[in-house]
N, C-alpha and C positions, 0 to 999 in steps of 0.2 A: 575281382580277380582270379582265374582258375587259380586252382594249388594253394590261394590264399598270397599270392603274390601283386603287389602295388603295379601299378602299371603309371611309369614313368614319360612324361611331352609324348609318347603315341602309346597307346593300348596295343600289347603282341598279343598274337594269338597263339597258342600252346596246343598240339599235338602231343593226346595220354597214348601212351606205350610200355608197356611191360610195368606198370609202378611210375615209370619216370615220366617229365614232361618236358618235348624237345620244343624249344621256341623257334615257328618256323620262320621268324626274318633271321633270324642269326645261326641256326642250327646249336645253339646253348644247351646241355641238356641240364637239370636240376630232377630232386625226387619229388613226387606225387605226395606234397604233406595232406591233401585233403582227406588221401584214406586213414590219416591218422586225426580227423576232425573227431569231437567228444570226450568220449570213453575209450576211442580206438586204439590210442596209442599206450593204452596200460592195459589194455583188455590181455593182453598177453607176457605178462610179468607174471612169473611162476614165481610164488613166495616160499622160503624154505624157515619152517619154525622149531628145527631138531635141534639146536643147539649149533655154535660156530654160527652167529647170523653174523659176526663181521666176516670173516673167512666167505660163507655165501654171497655178502653184500659185494665183494672186492670180483667175485668171479660173475655174479649180474652182472655187477656193471662193463665188466668187460664181454661179457656176451650180450650186451647192448649194442655196444663202440663197434665192433668187431667185426660182422658183418656191414656197416652203412662203409667202415673205412675201407674196406676190401672193391665196395664199385668204384672200380675205374673210370669210368664214365663220368664223373661228378667230380674228378677232381684234374682230369686232364686238363692242361693247356692247349692242348693242342685242338680238342675239340672248344673249350670254357674259355670266356675272357680268364685275365685273372680278379676282376671282379667277384665275379657269377663262384669262381673255386674257392675265394672266401666266403659270400655267402652260401654256397653250398657245408662247407667247411661247418660257418656257426648253425645254421637250421641242422645237420648232426648232431654239433653235441648240445643243440639247445633238446632236442628231442629224445637225448640220452640222459639228458640232466630232468627234463619232467618223468621220465621212468624211472629215476633214483629215486628221487623225491618222491614218487609212488611207495617204491620199494620201501625205503624206512619209512614211513607211516604205516606201512601193513606191519612193518617186526616190531613194530613201537619201541622203538627206540628212543629212550629220553635223553638225549643230549645234553645233559646236567651236568657235568662234572668236564673239565680240559682236558682228559684223557683221552677222553669217548668224543669230541669235538674233534680233537689233533686225528684221531683214529681216521673217522669220516674225511677230514679235510687230507688227509696222507693217501687214502684210497682214492680223491678225485683225484 
């Protein structure tokens, strides 16, 4: 199915527009995640390794989530059903989690101590 969405009960068609998918049956809107398939989701992650890795991690995480949360079309209950709003929110956080895990892997943080684990947990 387009954008990785599964068909339930009936297949729906989606109209791609500016990185969004518009359901032609209900006019609900979701992000087109197909453009993030493969390594594309992590290709845009810039990793800073000049010290202050923890602070840079927090900045990066905010940078991942902020642009997505400002897309009011995805979270509007006037346009989307509550289930679609929830799905859009879940998918937004999932994409941010993928980018965050990649960032942590790139800066080679070995989360060995409880203090480091708590820092990453508090950052999320």
